[in-house]
N, C-alpha and C positions, 0 to 999 in steps of 0.2 A: 370659277371652275374648281371642282374638287379632284385632287390628285392623291392617289395612294402609293406610298413607297413600300415595296415588298420588304420582308424582313432582312434580305441580304443586301440592301442598298444603303449607302452611307447617309446618315442623318443630315449631313451638310447640304444635301440637295433641297432641304426645306427652304433654306435661305435663297438658293438659286432660283427656285420657282415661285418666289414671292412676287406678286401679291395674291396668288391663288391660295386656296385653302389646301394645305398639304399636310397629310397625316401619315405617320409611319405605322405599318401593320402591328408592330409590337406595342405601340401606344394605345391601341384599341383592343388588344388581346387577340389579334388574329395571326400572330406570328407562327403558330403551329398548324394553321390550316393548310390542307393540300391545295394545289394550284386551282383545281376546278372549283372547290368550295370557296376559296379566297376570291376568285373572280365573281362568282355568284353573289357572295356577301357584299363585295364592293359595289356591284351593280345595283343590288337591292337598296343600298344606302346612298345611291346617287353619285358615286364616283364615276368620272368620265375617262380618266387616264390612270393606268397603273405603270409605275416604273419598276423594273426588276433587273437583276443581273443573272437570272436563271436562263441560260442559253437554250435549254430544251423546251421551255414552256410553249413556244410557237409550234412545236411538233407534237406536243401532248394535248393541246387544247384547240378546239375548233372555234374560231372567232366569228364565223358566219352567223349573222343574226344577233350578235352581241351589241350592247350599247357602249361598252367600254373599249378603249384602245390600249395597246401595250407599247411601251418604249423599253426595248431590251438593250442593256448596256453590256459591252464586252468585258468589263472588269468592274470590280467593286472597290478598287484602289482609289481612295479619295483624292490623293495627290494627282493622279492621272486624270480623273474626271474633272477636278477643279481647273485644270489647265485648258479644258475644252468645254466649259459650261455653256457657251453660246449654242453649241449643237444640241444640247439637251433642251434648252429653251425653244429653239426653232422647231424641234421635233414635237414638243408639247403644243406649240401654237398651230402646227399643221395637222394634229391628230384628228382622225375621223373615226366615228363609231365602227367597231368591228375590224379595225386595222391594226397593224403593228409595224414598227420600224426598228431595225437593229442599228445601233450606233457602235461603231468600232473606234476604239481609242488606241492611238499609238503610244507605246511606253517610251519614255525618254531613254536614251542609251545609257548603259551602265558606265559609271566613272571608274576608271582603273587607276590604281595607285602607281605612281612612277617607280620604276625599278631603282633600288638603291645600290650604291657601290659595294655595300657590305656583302652582297650575294656573289660578287665576282672574285672574291679572294681565293 
């Protein structure tokens, strides 16, 4: 399976989606293509799945009749995605032509510094 990572996705996803052939849009010079042109180019080159962090792409592009499917990630923060890579793999394995799935990742809670006694003087 050929998978395209949109320019806004972390490159670490290449390792997660191995053994598939995973290419980053920037690696093939497609980083500046508009969404419609990028989808058309990816389809013409045989890509079956595109992973993106562009939340609006599903509202801007009609996937009906397309051969490619989309996986839309709620963040491009690699630390957050890395903690839930299983869901990305499962979405890829279940991808059907012309479909999309949105993956929502929960951010870990922020750690707060303990208050010091120096503030109470």
